[in-house]
N, CA, C and O atoms as a GROMACS GRO file, in nm:
protein
  444
    1MET      N    1   1.098  -2.028  -0.830
    1MET     CA    2   1.049  -1.894  -0.807
    1MET      C    3   1.030  -1.874  -0.658
    1MET      O    4   0.977  -1.961  -0.588
    2GLU      N    5   1.074  -1.757  -0.607
    2GLU     CA    6   1.062  -1.724  -0.466
    2GLU      C    7   0.916  -1.698  -0.429
    2GLU      O    8   0.841  -1.636  -0.505
    3GLU      N    9   0.877  -1.745  -0.311
    3GLU     CA   10   0.742  -1.722  -0.262
    3GLU      C   11   0.722  -1.573  -0.234
    3GLU      O   12   0.808  -1.509  -0.175
    4ALA      N   13   0.609  -1.518  -0.277
    4ALA     CA   14   0.576  -1.378  -0.250
    4ALA      C   15   0.546  -1.363  -0.102
    4ALA      O   16   0.476  -1.445  -0.043
    5LYS      N   17   0.601  -1.256  -0.041
    5LYS     CA   18   0.583  -1.232   0.101
    5LYS      C   19   0.552  -1.085   0.126
    5LYS      O   20   0.606  -0.996   0.061
    6VAL      N   21   0.463  -1.063   0.223
    6VAL     CA   22   0.433  -0.928   0.269
    6VAL      C   23   0.441  -0.929   0.421
    6VAL      O   24   0.432  -1.034   0.484
    7PHE      N   25   0.459  -0.810   0.480
    7PHE     CA   26   0.477  -0.800   0.624
    7PHE      C   27   0.375  -0.705   0.684
    7PHE      O   28   0.370  -0.587   0.648
    8GLN      N   29   0.293  -0.756   0.776
    8GLN     CA   30   0.198  -0.674   0.850
    8GLN      C   31   0.264  -0.638   0.982
    8GLN      O   32   0.295  -0.727   1.062
    9ILE      N   33   0.286  -0.510   1.006
    9ILE     CA   34   0.361  -0.466   1.123
    9ILE      C   35   0.280  -0.477   1.251
    9ILE      O   36   0.332  -0.518   1.355
   10HIS      N   37   0.152  -0.442   1.245
   10HIS     CA   38   0.066  -0.439   1.365
   10HIS      C   39  -0.070  -0.499   1.329
   10HIS      O   40  -0.116  -0.485   1.215
   11THR      N   41  -0.132  -0.564   1.422
   11THR     CA   42  -0.262  -0.627   1.393
   11THR      C   43  -0.371  -0.527   1.357
   11THR      O   44  -0.471  -0.566   1.296
   12ASP      N   45  -0.356  -0.400   1.393
   12ASP     CA   46  -0.454  -0.297   1.355
   12ASP      C   47  -0.434  -0.246   1.212
   12ASP      O   48  -0.521  -0.177   1.160
   13ASP      N   49  -0.322  -0.279   1.149
   13ASP     CA   50  -0.291  -0.230   1.015
   13ASP      C   51  -0.390  -0.282   0.911
   13ASP      O   52  -0.431  -0.398   0.916
   14ASN      N   53  -0.428  -0.195   0.818
   14ASN     CA   54  -0.512  -0.240   0.705
   14ASN      C   55  -0.429  -0.250   0.577
   14ASN      O   56  -0.483  -0.271   0.469
   15VAL      N   57  -0.296  -0.234   0.590
   15VAL     CA   58  -0.203  -0.255   0.480
   15VAL      C   59  -0.084  -0.336   0.531
   15VAL      O   60  -0.055  -0.338   0.651
   16ALA      N   61  -0.017  -0.403   0.438
   16ALA     CA   62   0.107  -0.473   0.468
   16ALA      C   63   0.209  -0.428   0.364
   16ALA      O   64   0.173  -0.375   0.259
   17THR      N   65   0.336  -0.448   0.393
   17THR     CA   66   0.444  -0.407   0.303
   17THR      C   67   0.499  -0.528   0.228
   17THR      O   68   0.528  -0.632   0.287
   18ALA      N   69   0.512  -0.513   0.097
   18ALA     CA   70   0.564  -0.622   0.014
   18ALA      C   71   0.715  -0.638   0.038
   18ALA      O   72   0.792  -0.545   0.015
   19LEU      N   73   0.756  -0.756   0.083
   19LEU     CA   74   0.898  -0.786   0.101
   19LEU      C   75   0.960  -0.833  -0.029
   19LEU      O   76   1.082  -0.828  -0.048
   20THR      N   77   0.875  -0.878  -0.119
   20THR     CA   78   0.915  -0.918  -0.254
   20THR      C   79   0.809  -0.860  -0.348
   20THR      O   80   0.698  -0.829  -0.306
   21ALA      N   81   0.843  -0.846  -0.474
   21ALA     CA   82   0.741  -0.802  -0.570
   21ALA      C   83   0.632  -0.908  -0.575
   21ALA      O   84   0.659  -1.028  -0.572
   22VAL      N   85   0.508  -0.862  -0.581
   22VAL     CA   86   0.394  -0.954  -0.585
   22VAL      C   87   0.316  -0.924  -0.713
   22VAL      O   88   0.268  -0.813  -0.733
   23SER      N   89   0.304  -1.023  -0.799
   23SER     CA   90   0.231  -1.007  -0.925
   23SER      C   91   0.082  -1.026  -0.904
   23SER      O   92   0.040  -1.105  -0.820
   24ALA      N   93   0.003  -0.953  -0.981
   24ALA     CA   94  -0.142  -0.970  -0.977
   24ALA      C   95  -0.176  -1.117  -0.999
   24ALA      O   96  -0.118  -1.182  -1.086
   25GLY      N   97  -0.269  -1.168  -0.920
   25GLY     CA   98  -0.309  -1.308  -0.930
   25GLY      C   99  -0.225  -1.402  -0.846
   25GLY      O  100  -0.252  -1.522  -0.842
   26THR      N  101  -0.124  -1.348  -0.776
   26THR     CA  102  -0.036  -1.428  -0.691
   26THR      C  103  -0.080  -1.418  -0.547
   26THR      O  104  -0.117  -1.311  -0.499
   27GLU      N  105  -0.075  -1.530  -0.477
   27GLU     CA  106  -0.105  -1.530  -0.336
   27GLU      C  107   0.025  -1.509  -0.258
   27GLU      O  108   0.124  -1.578  -0.284
   28ALA      N  109   0.024  -1.414  -0.165
   28ALA     CA  110   0.144  -1.384  -0.086
   28ALA      C  111   0.124  -1.432   0.057
   28ALA      O  112   0.014  -1.423   0.113
   29ARG      N  113   0.232  -1.481   0.116
   29ARG     CA  114   0.230  -1.521   0.257
   29ARG      C  115   0.249  -1.395   0.341
   29ARG      O  116   0.334  -1.312   0.311
   30ILE      N  117   0.169  -1.381   0.447
   30ILE     CA  118   0.178  -1.265   0.535
   30ILE      C  119   0.262  -1.302   0.657
   30ILE      O  120   0.235  -1.402   0.724
   31LEU      N  121   0.362  -1.220   0.685
   31LEU     CA  122   0.449  -1.238   0.801
   31LEU      C  123   0.422  -1.126   0.901
   31LEU      O  124   0.352  -1.030   0.868
   32GLY      N  125   0.475  -1.136   1.022
   32GLY     CA  126   0.462  -1.031   1.122
   32GLY      C  127   0.343  -1.055   1.214
   32GLY      O  128   0.299  -1.168   1.234
   33ASP      N  129   0.291  -0.944   1.270
   33ASP     CA  130   0.172  -0.951   1.355
   33ASP      C  131   0.050  -0.956   1.266
   33ASP      O  132  -0.025  -0.859   1.254
   34ARG      N  133   0.031  -1.068   1.206
   34ARG     CA  134  -0.070  -1.081   1.100
   34ARG      C  135  -0.208  -1.115   1.156
   34ARG      O  136  -0.223  -1.171   1.264
   35THR      N  137  -0.307  -1.078   1.076
   35THR     CA  138  -0.445  -1.110   1.110
   35THR      C  139  -0.498  -1.221   1.020
   35THR      O  140  -0.609  -1.270   1.039
   36MET      N  141  -0.416  -1.261   0.920
   36MET     CA  142  -0.451  -1.371   0.831
   36MET      C  143  -0.321  -1.430   0.777
   36MET      O  144  -0.215  -1.370   0.792
   37GLU      N  145  -0.328  -1.546   0.715
   37GLU     CA  146  -0.208  -1.617   0.669
   37GLU      C  147  -0.161  -1.574   0.530
   37GLU      O  148  -0.041  -1.565   0.505
   38ARG      N  149  -0.257  -1.548   0.439
   38ARG     CA  150  -0.223  -1.520   0.300
   38ARG      C  151  -0.318  -1.416   0.243
   38ARG      O  152  -0.427  -1.393   0.295
   39ILE      N  153  -0.274  -1.352   0.133
   39ILE     CA  154  -0.359  -1.257   0.064
   39ILE      C  155  -0.333  -1.269  -0.086
   39ILE      O  156  -0.220  -1.288  -0.130
   40LEU      N  157  -0.440  -1.258  -0.163
   40LEU     CA  158  -0.430  -1.263  -0.309
   40LEU      C  159  -0.414  -1.121  -0.362
   40LEU      O  160  -0.499  -1.035  -0.336
   41ALA      N  161  -0.307  -1.096  -0.435
   41ALA     CA  162  -0.285  -0.965  -0.497
   41ALA      C  163  -0.374  -0.954  -0.621
   41ALA      O  164  -0.376  -1.043  -0.705
   42VAL      N  165  -0.446  -0.843  -0.631
   42VAL     CA  166  -0.531  -0.821  -0.749
   42VAL      C  167  -0.466  -0.722  -0.846
   42VAL      O  168  -0.512  -0.705  -0.958
   43THR      N  169  -0.358  -0.657  -0.801
   43THR     CA  170  -0.276  -0.572  -0.886
   43THR      C  171  -0.130  -0.606  -0.856
   43THR      O  172  -0.102  -0.670  -0.755
   44ASP      N  173  -0.039  -0.564  -0.943
   44ASP     CA  174   0.103  -0.581  -0.913
   44ASP      C  175   0.140  -0.491  -0.795
   44ASP      O  176   0.097  -0.376  -0.787
   45ILE      N  177   0.220  -0.545  -0.703
   45ILE     CA  178   0.266  -0.469  -0.586
   45ILE      C  179   0.419  -0.468  -0.592
   45ILE      O  180   0.482  -0.572  -0.577
   46PRO      N  181   0.480  -0.351  -0.613
   46PRO     CA  182   0.627  -0.345  -0.615
   46PRO      C  183   0.685  -0.373  -0.476
   46PRO      O  184   0.621  -0.347  -0.375
   47THR      N  185   0.806  -0.425  -0.474
   47THR     CA  186   0.877  -0.449  -0.348
   47THR      C  187   0.883  -0.318  -0.268
   47THR      O  188   0.914  -0.212  -0.322
   48GLY      N  189   0.854  -0.328  -0.140
   48GLY     CA  190   0.860  -0.212  -0.051
   48GLY      C  191   0.733  -0.129  -0.047
   48GLY      O  192   0.724  -0.034   0.031
   49HIS      N  193   0.635  -0.162  -0.130
   49HIS     CA  194   0.511  -0.086  -0.134
   49HIS      C  195   0.401  -0.158  -0.056
   49HIS      O  196   0.418  -0.273  -0.014
   50LYS      N  197   0.290  -0.090  -0.036
   50LYS     CA  198   0.182  -0.141   0.048
   50LYS      C  199   0.076  -0.214  -0.034
   50LYS      O  200   0.049  -0.181  -0.149
   51ILE      N  201   0.018  -0.317   0.030
   51ILE     CA  202  -0.094  -0.392  -0.026
   51ILE      C  203  -0.209  -0.381   0.075
   51ILE      O  204  -0.189  -0.394   0.195
   52ALA      N  205  -0.330  -0.357   0.024
   52ALA     CA  206  -0.447  -0.347   0.111
   52ALA      C  207  -0.485  -0.485   0.163
   52ALA      O  208  -0.501  -0.579   0.085
   53LEU      N  209  -0.500  -0.496   0.294
   53LEU     CA  210  -0.538  -0.624   0.356
   53LEU      C  211  -0.690  -0.643   0.359
   53LEU      O  212  -0.738  -0.753   0.385
   54ARG      N  213  -0.762  -0.536   0.332
   54ARG     CA  214  -0.908  -0.541   0.324
   54ARG      C  215  -0.953  -0.426   0.235
   54ARG      O  216  -0.873  -0.339   0.202
   55ASP      N  217  -1.079  -0.424   0.198
   55ASP     CA  218  -1.132  -0.311   0.122
   55ASP      C  219  -1.122  -0.185   0.208
   55ASP      O  220  -1.152  -0.188   0.327
   56ILE      N  221  -1.079  -0.075   0.146
   56ILE     CA  222  -1.066   0.053   0.215
   56ILE      C  223  -1.147   0.155   0.136
   56ILE      O  224  -1.126   0.173   0.016
   57ALA      N  225  -1.240   0.221   0.203
   57ALA     CA  226  -1.329   0.316   0.138
   57ALA      C  227  -1.262   0.453   0.122
   57ALA      O  228  -1.172   0.488   0.199
   58PRO      N  229  -1.307   0.532   0.023
   58PRO     CA  230  -1.255   0.668   0.009
   58PRO      C  231  -1.275   0.746   0.140
   58PRO      O  232  -1.382   0.740   0.201
   59GLY      N  233  -1.172   0.817   0.182
   59GLY     CA  234  -1.178   0.894   0.306
   59GLY      C  235  -1.139   0.816   0.430
   59GLY      O  236  -1.118   0.874   0.536
   60GLU      N  237  -1.128   0.684   0.417
   60GLU     CA  238  -1.092   0.600   0.531
   60GLU      C  239  -0.942   0.609   0.559
   60GLU      O  240  -0.862   0.634   0.469
   61ALA      N  241  -0.906   0.589   0.684
   61ALA     CA  242  -0.766   0.594   0.726
   61ALA      C  243  -0.686   0.478   0.669
   61ALA      O  244  -0.736   0.366   0.661
   62ILE      N  245  -0.562   0.507   0.630
   62ILE     CA  246  -0.463   0.404   0.596
   62ILE      C  247  -0.382   0.383   0.723
   62ILE      O  248  -0.322   0.478   0.775
   63ILE      N  249  -0.381   0.260   0.773
   63ILE     CA  250  -0.315   0.232   0.901
   63ILE      C  251  -0.195   0.140   0.880
   63ILE      O  252  -0.208   0.030   0.824
   64LYS      N  253  -0.079   0.188   0.926
   64LYS     CA  254   0.046   0.112   0.920
   64LYS      C  255   0.121   0.144   1.049
   64LYS      O  256   0.112   0.257   1.098
   65TYR      N  257   0.194   0.050   1.104
   65TYR     CA  258   0.262   0.066   1.233
   65TYR      C  259   0.162   0.078   1.348
   65TYR      O  260   0.199   0.116   1.459
   66GLY      N  261   0.034   0.048   1.322
   66GLY     CA  262  -0.070   0.064   1.422
   66GLY      C  263  -0.118   0.208   1.435
   66GLY      O  264  -0.195   0.240   1.526
   67VAL      N  265  -0.074   0.296   1.344
   67VAL     CA  266  -0.115   0.437   1.347
   67VAL      C  267  -0.163   0.479   1.208
   67VAL      O  268  -0.128   0.417   1.108
   68VAL      N  269  -0.241   0.584   1.204
   68VAL     CA  270  -0.290   0.638   1.077
   68VAL      C  271  -0.176   0.710   1.008
   68VAL      O  272  -0.116   0.801   1.064
   69ILE      N  273  -0.144   0.668   0.884
   69ILE     CA  274  -0.036   0.733   0.807
   69ILE      C  275  -0.091   0.814   0.690
   69ILE      O  276  -0.019   0.893   0.630
   70GLY      N  277  -0.218   0.794   0.656
   70GLY     CA  278  -0.276   0.863   0.542
   70GLY      C  279  -0.424   0.840   0.532
   70GLY      O  280  -0.487   0.781   0.621
   71GLN      N  281  -0.479   0.887   0.421
   71GLN     CA  282  -0.622   0.877   0.397
   71GLN      C  283  -0.645   0.834   0.252
   71GLN      O  284  -0.582   0.886   0.160
   72ALA      N  285  -0.735   0.740   0.234
   72ALA     CA  286  -0.768   0.692   0.099
   72ALA      C  287  -0.836   0.803   0.020
   72ALA      O  288  -0.926   0.869   0.071
   73THR      N  289  -0.792   0.823  -0.104
   73THR     CA  290  -0.853   0.923  -0.192
   73THR      C  291  -0.945   0.856  -0.294
   73THR      O  292  -1.012   0.924  -0.372
   74ALA      N  293  -0.947   0.724  -0.294
   74ALA     CA  294  -1.030   0.644  -0.384
   74ALA      C  295  -1.060   0.512  -0.316
   74ALA      O  296  -0.996   0.478  -0.216
   75ALA      N  297  -1.155   0.438  -0.368
   75ALA     CA  298  -1.182   0.304  -0.316
   75ALA      C  299  -1.060   0.215  -0.344
   75ALA      O  300  -1.006   0.216  -0.455
   76ILE      N  301  -1.018   0.140  -0.244
   76ILE     CA  302  -0.902   0.053  -0.257
   76ILE      C  303  -0.948  -0.090  -0.227
   76ILE      O  304  -0.973  -0.123  -0.112
   77PRO      N  305  -0.959  -0.173  -0.329
   77PRO     CA  306  -1.000  -0.312  -0.305
   77PRO      C  307  -0.892  -0.393  -0.234
   77PRO      O  308  -0.772  -0.367  -0.251
   78ARG      N  309  -0.934  -0.489  -0.155
   78ARG     CA  310  -0.842  -0.582  -0.089
   78ARG      C  311  -0.747  -0.642  -0.194
   78ARG      O  312  -0.790  -0.682  -0.302
   79GLY      N  313  -0.618  -0.647  -0.162
   79GLY     CA  314  -0.519  -0.704  -0.252
   79GLY      C  315  -0.461  -0.605  -0.351
   79GLY      O  316  -0.381  -0.643  -0.437
   80SER      N  317  -0.500  -0.478  -0.342
   80SER     CA  318  -0.453  -0.376  -0.436
   80SER      C  319  -0.332  -0.301  -0.383
   80SER      O  320  -0.305  -0.297  -0.263
   81TRP      N  321  -0.258  -0.241  -0.477
   81TRP     CA  322  -0.144  -0.156  -0.447
   81TRP      C  323  -0.195  -0.028  -0.381
   81TRP      O  324  -0.285   0.038  -0.432
   82VAL      N  325  -0.137   0.006  -0.267
   82VAL     CA  326  -0.172   0.129  -0.196
   82VAL      C  327  -0.053   0.222  -0.203
   82VAL      O  328   0.051   0.197  -0.142
   83HIS      N  329  -0.070   0.331  -0.278
   83HIS     CA  330   0.039   0.428  -0.297
   83HIS      C  331  -0.023   0.564  -0.325
   83HIS      O  332  -0.143   0.583  -0.305
   84LEU      N  333   0.055   0.658  -0.370
   84LEU     CA  334   0.012   0.796  -0.389
   84LEU      C  335  -0.105   0.813  -0.486
   84LEU      O  336  -0.174   0.916  -0.481
   85HIS      N  337  -0.128   0.716  -0.573
   85HIS     CA  338  -0.239   0.728  -0.668
   85HIS      C  339  -0.375   0.704  -0.602
   85HIS      O  340  -0.478   0.735  -0.662
   86VAL      N  341  -0.377   0.648  -0.481
   86VAL     CA  342  -0.504   0.620  -0.412
   86VAL      C  343  -0.505   0.666  -0.266
   86VAL      O  344  -0.598   0.635  -0.192
   87MET      N  345  -0.402   0.739  -0.226
   87MET     CA  346  -0.396   0.786  -0.087
   87MET      C  347  -0.324   0.918  -0.077
   87MET      O  348  -0.246   0.956  -0.165
   88HIS      N  349  -0.351   0.989   0.032
   88HIS     CA  350  -0.283   1.113   0.064
   88HIS      C  351  -0.210   1.090   0.196
   88HIS      O  352  -0.271   1.047   0.294
   89SER      N  353  -0.081   1.119   0.199
   89SER     CA  354  -0.003   1.104   0.321
   89SER      C  355  -0.038   1.213   0.421
   89SER      O  356  -0.055   1.329   0.383
   90LEU      N  357  -0.048   1.177   0.547
   90LEU     CA  358  -0.070   1.275   0.652
   90LEU      C  359   0.063   1.328   0.707
   90LEU      O  360   0.064   1.419   0.790
   91TYR      N  361   0.174   1.270   0.660
   91TYR     CA  362   0.305   1.309   0.710
   91TYR      C  363   0.386   1.389   0.610
   91TYR      O  364   0.483   1.455   0.648
   92ASP      N  365   0.348   1.385   0.485
   92ASP     CA  366   0.427   1.452   0.382
   92ASP      C  367   0.334   1.530   0.291
   92ASP      O  368   0.271   1.473   0.201
   93GLU      N  369   0.324   1.660   0.314
   93GLU     CA  370   0.234   1.744   0.234
   93GLU      C  371   0.269   1.741   0.085
   93GLU      O  372   0.181   1.756   0.001
   94ARG      N  373   0.395   1.720   0.052
   94ARG     CA  374   0.438   1.718  -0.088
   94ARG      C  375   0.394   1.591  -0.160
   94ARG      O  376   0.388   1.591  -0.283
   95SER      N  377   0.362   1.485  -0.089
   95SER     CA  378   0.335   1.357  -0.153
   95SER      C  379   0.221   1.363  -0.254
   95SER      O  380   0.223   1.291  -0.353
   96SER      N  381   0.123   1.447  -0.229
   96SER     CA  382   0.010   1.455  -0.323
   96SER      C  383   0.048   1.527  -0.452
   96SER      O  384  -0.031   1.530  -0.547
   97HIS      N  385   0.167   1.584  -0.458
   97HIS     CA  386   0.214   1.654  -0.578
   97HIS      C  387   0.322   1.575  -0.651
   97HIS      O  388   0.385   1.627  -0.743
   98LEU      N  389   0.343   1.450  -0.613
   98LEU     CA  390   0.446   1.366  -0.675
   98LEU      C  391   0.383   1.261  -0.764
   98LEU      O  392   0.273   1.211  -0.736
   99ASP      N  393   0.453   1.227  -0.872
   99ASP     CA  394   0.409   1.120  -0.960
   99ASP      C  395   0.412   0.989  -0.881
   99ASP      O  396   0.512   0.959  -0.815
  100ALA      N  397   0.307   0.912  -0.888
  100ALA     CA  398   0.295   0.789  -0.809
  100ALA      C  399   0.400   0.685  -0.843
  100ALA      O  400   0.439   0.606  -0.757
  101VAL      N  401   0.446   0.682  -0.966
  101VAL     CA  402   0.543   0.580  -1.008
  101VAL      C  403   0.686   0.630  -0.996
  101VAL      O  404   0.771   0.561  -0.940
  102THR      N  405   0.714   0.751  -1.048
  102THR     CA  406   0.852   0.800  -1.052
  102THR      C  407   0.890   0.882  -0.931
  102THR      O  408   1.009   0.895  -0.900
  103GLY      N  409   0.792   0.940  -0.861
  103GLY     CA  410   0.822   1.027  -0.748
  103GLY      C  411   0.859   1.168  -0.788
  103GLY      O  412   0.891   1.251  -0.702
  104ALA      N  413   0.855   1.197  -0.919
  104ALA     CA  414   0.890   1.331  -0.968
  104ALA      C  415   0.778   1.430  -0.934
  104ALA      O  416   0.661   1.395  -0.940
  105PRO      N  417   0.816   1.554  -0.899
  105PRO     CA  418   0.714   1.654  -0.870
  105PRO      C  419   0.630   1.686  -0.992
  105PRO      O  420   0.683   1.699  -1.102
  106LYS      N  421   0.498   1.698  -0.972
  106LYS     CA  422   0.408   1.733  -1.082
  106LYS      C  423   0.368   1.881  -1.077
  106LYS      O  424   0.306   1.932  -1.170
  107ASP      N  425   0.405   1.948  -0.968
  107ASP     CA  426   0.365   2.088  -0.951
  107ASP      C  427   0.480   2.187  -0.970
  107ASP      O  428   0.463   2.307  -0.945
  108THR      N  429   0.594   2.138  -1.014
  108THR     CA  430   0.710   2.223  -1.035
  108THR      C  431   0.748   2.220  -1.182
  108THR      O  432   0.765   2.114  -1.241
  109LYS      N  433   0.761   2.339  -1.240
  109LYS     CA  434   0.799   2.347  -1.381
  109LYS      C  435   0.950   2.373  -1.389
  109LYS      O  436   1.001   2.469  -1.332
  110TYR      N  437   1.018   2.287  -1.458
  110TYR     CA  438   1.163   2.301  -1.477
  110TYR      C  439   1.188   2.354  -1.617
  110TYR      O  440   1.130   2.305  -1.714
  111GLU      N  441   1.273   2.453  -1.628
  111GLU     CA  442   1.302   2.512  -1.760
  111GLU      C  443   1.446   2.490  -1.798
  111GLU      O  444   1.488   2.532  -1.906
   0.00000   0.00000   0.00000
């Protein structure tokens, strides 16, 4: 089985990106400009998605690339999946209207 890996882009980041799928209960190795060596996933993290490197409070900034990319809409425990279900993007106004898993719009009715 391949070792789970995540990538922290900047030391100021409070999230890292999963380079491989990370299953809940699995410890992932952190690569990049990391602030720690490993992190335990407490939820499943799909490949390409974000994992919280520390607890993030509701309303707190989500930091990636060393810049604020969004805001937490709920408490995000360390090791959890960080996506549209717990954050609002500051770059994409439509993101809060998309299904967190499928990306399908929830505010548009198709007939």
